[in-house]
C-alpha positions in Angstrom: 26.7 -55.0 78.0 30.2 -56.5 76.9 32.7 -55.0 74.8 36.0 -56.5 73.7 38.1 -57.5 70.9 37.9 -60.6 68.6 41.0 -62.4 69.7 40.3 -65.7 67.5 38.1 -66.3 64.7 37.4 -70.1 64.0 35.4 -72.1 61.6 32.8 -74.7 62.0 33.0 -77.9 63.8 35.6 -76.8 66.3 35.9 -80.1 68.3 36.7 -80.2 72.4 39.9 -81.8 71.0 40.9 -78.7 69.5 40.0 -76.5 72.4 41.3 -78.8 75.3 43.2 -82.1 73.7 42.5 -85.4 75.5 45.8 -85.7 76.6 45.3 -83.4 79.2 42.2 -85.0 80.6 43.9 -86.0 84.0 43.8 -82.2 84.7 40.1 -81.3 86.1 40.5 -78.4 88.3 38.9 -75.2 86.6 42.2 -73.5 88.1 44.4 -75.6 86.2 42.6 -76.3 83.0 43.2 -72.7 81.2 46.9 -73.6 80.7 45.9 -76.3 78.1 43.4 -74.1 76.3 43.9 -74.3 72.5 47.6 -75.8 73.2 47.9 -77.1 69.9 47.5 -73.7 68.5 50.9 -72.7 70.0 50.9 -69.0 69.4 47.3 -68.5 70.7 48.0 -70.7 73.8 51.1 -68.7 74.5 49.3 -65.2 74.2 46.6 -66.6 76.5 49.1 -67.8 79.1 51.2 -64.6 78.8 48.0 -62.5 79.6 48.1 -60.8 76.1 44.3 -61.6 75.8 42.3 -59.0 78.1 39.2 -60.5 79.9 36.3 -59.7 78.0 37.6 -60.8 74.7 35.7 -62.8 72.2 36.4 -65.9 70.2 34.1 -66.0 67.1 33.2 -69.3 65.7 31.1 -71.0 63.1 28.5 -73.7 63.8 28.7 -76.8 65.8 31.3 -75.1 68.2 32.4 -77.7 70.9 31.6 -80.9 69.3 33.3 -84.0 70.0 33.5 -85.4 73.3 31.8 -84.2 76.5 34.8 -83.1 78.5 33.8 -80.1 80.9 37.5 -79.0 80.7 36.7 -77.6 77.4 34.4 -75.0 78.5 36.2 -74.5 81.8 39.7 -73.3 80.0 38.0 -70.8 78.3 36.1 -69.7 81.3 39.5 -69.3 83.2 40.4 -66.4 80.8 37.0 -64.6 81.0 36.6 -64.8 77.1 33.0 -64.9 75.7 32.4 -67.4 72.8 30.4 -66.0 70.0 29.5 -68.8 67.8 26.6 -69.6 65.0 25.4 -72.2 67.2 27.1 -74.7 69.7 27.2 -78.6 70.1 24.6 -79.7 72.6 26.8 -81.2 75.3 29.5 -78.5 75.3 26.5 -75.7 75.3 25.3 -77.5 78.8 28.8 -78.0 80.0 29.5 -74.2 79.4 26.1 -73.0 81.2 27.2 -75.5 84.2 30.7 -73.6 84.3 29.3 -70.3 83.7 30.9 -69.5 80.4 29.9 -66.5 78.5 28.5 -67.4 75.2 26.4 -66.1 72.7 24.6 -67.7 70.0 24.5 -65.5 66.9 23.7 -67.2 63.6 24.5 -64.5 61.3 28.0 -63.5 62.9 30.5 -62.3 60.7 33.4 -60.4 61.8 37.1 -60.7 61.6 39.9 -60.9 64.1 40.8 -57.7 65.8 37.3 -56.6 65.1 35.9 -54.4 68.2 32.6 -55.9 69.5 29.7 -54.9 71.8 26.9 -57.1 72.8 23.7 -54.8 73.6 19.9 -54.6 72.8 19.9 -58.3 72.0 22.9 -57.8 69.2 26.2 -58.3 68.5 27.5 -55.0 67.1 30.7 -55.0 65.2 32.0 -51.5 66.0 34.8 -51.8 63.2 32.3 -52.5 60.6 29.2 -50.9 61.8 27.2 -54.1 61.3 24.8 -55.6 63.7 23.9 -59.4 64.1 21.0 -60.8 66.2 21.4 -63.0 69.0 19.5 -65.9 69.5 18.8 -65.8 73.4 19.2 -68.8 75.5 16.1 -69.6 77.9 16.0 -67.4 81.0 16.8 -70.3 83.4 19.8 -71.3 81.6 21.0 -67.6 81.3 20.5 -67.2 84.9 23.0 -70.0 85.6 25.5 -68.4 83.4 25.2 -64.8 84.7 25.5 -66.5 88.6 28.9 -68.0 87.4 27.9 -71.4 86.9 25.4 -74.0 88.3 27.3 -74.3 91.8 27.0 -70.7 92.5 23.5 -70.4 91.2 22.1 -73.3 93.4 24.3 -71.8 96.5 22.3 -68.5 95.9 19.1 -70.0 95.6 19.8 -71.9 98.9 20.7 -68.8 100.7 17.8 -66.9 99.5 15.3 -69.7 100.6 13.3 -68.7 103.7 14.4 -70.5 107.1 12.1 -73.2 108.0 
């Protein structure tokens, strides 16, 4: 169960270049990419870097979130702030990159919220505590969700290897 505020509401077709502009592609370390999250949205980027956005907050978007290039940094820069992305749907490559880095994301085809609304995720729904409305979640396959829950593909694989019986 997760609760938090909607800190940014975006429309459809938010490209990876909006999330993490290509001019910063030389920076690849997940510890360094967050500083460039939404850098061309100067006020939002400033709020992120100033730690005015609490971990557990939400970015809510329309359809095709993360379209464009296959840059993994677009997922890792959001993950660095421990923000959950709720979108009507995600671009295929961004979806897989997000799973690989452990970015919390929710597919919610009917989501309708405003910036500043308080959300809660529980019982397979996104509950807008501000309006009292609930929106059904389209769950990820269990194997993909397990990778996100583990913190990404590397921690997931490490855990599986550690759980393996000794030969």
